[in-house]
Structure formats: structure tokens, C-alpha cells
C-alpha positions in Angstrom: 36.9 20.3 9.6 35.5 22.3 12.6 35.2 20.4 16.0 32.4 20.7 18.4 31.4 19.1 21.8 28.1 17.4 20.3 30.2 14.8 18.5 28.9 12.9 15.3 25.3 13.2 14.4 23.1 12.4 11.4 20.0 14.1 9.8 17.0 12.2 10.9 15.0 12.8 7.9 17.7 11.2 5.8 17.7 7.9 7.8 13.7 8.2 6.9 14.6 8.4 3.1 16.7 5.6 3.2 14.6 3.0 5.2 11.9 4.2 3.0 13.7 3.5 -0.2 14.9 0.1 1.1 11.4 -0.8 1.9 10.2 0.1 -1.5 12.9 -2.4 -3.2 16.0 -0.5 -3.3 17.3 2.6 -5.2 17.1 1.0 -8.7 13.5 0.5 -8.2 12.4 3.5 -6.3 14.2 6.0 -8.8 12.5 4.2 -11.6 9.0 5.5 -10.5 10.0 8.6 -8.6 12.0 11.7 -8.7 12.9 13.4 -5.3 13.6 17.3 -6.1 14.5 17.9 -2.4 13.1 16.6 0.9 13.0 20.3 1.9 15.7 22.8 1.7 15.4 24.3 5.0 15.6 22.5 8.4 12.3 22.4 9.9 12.0 21.5 13.7 9.5 21.2 16.1 9.5 21.0 20.2 8.0 17.7 21.6 5.8 17.8 24.6 8.8 17.1 26.9 10.6 20.2 25.4 13.2 18.5 23.1 14.0 19.8 19.6 13.5 17.4 16.9 13.3 17.3 13.1 9.9 17.6 11.6 10.0 15.6 8.4 8.2 17.2 5.4 9.0 16.1 2.0 8.5 17.0 -1.7 8.0 14.0 -4.1 7.2 14.2 -7.6 5.4 11.5 -9.3 5.6 10.4 -12.7 
């Protein structure tokens, strides 16, 4: 493991995905209807008005 001064962080877009799937009714119901190839293979970021860098959520969802 590589240590860093930042500490433990998480991917903001993954929190969105987990919350969205939970709101849909859970993983079993969600994946009966949707297939997610990849939310996005590269990290996309944007700068806010106050100068902070945040994830810009971009998703690719294939509907059956």
C-alpha cells in the first residue's frame, strides 16, 4: 500500500451510483433492467466557482 498525506477518500461518482441503485429498489431490481458498461473509463473533473476541483459525473448506461 502506498501512503499519502490526504488519507482515505472515495470516488464521488461511485456514491452517486450506489445511491441511485438503492433508490431504484436495490441491485437485484436495477440489474434486471439495466446494464452499466462503465460510468466512464477516465476521471473527468471540473473546477467550481470557488476554485475547487470536483468530479464531473458522466455516465453511459445501456437500456434493454
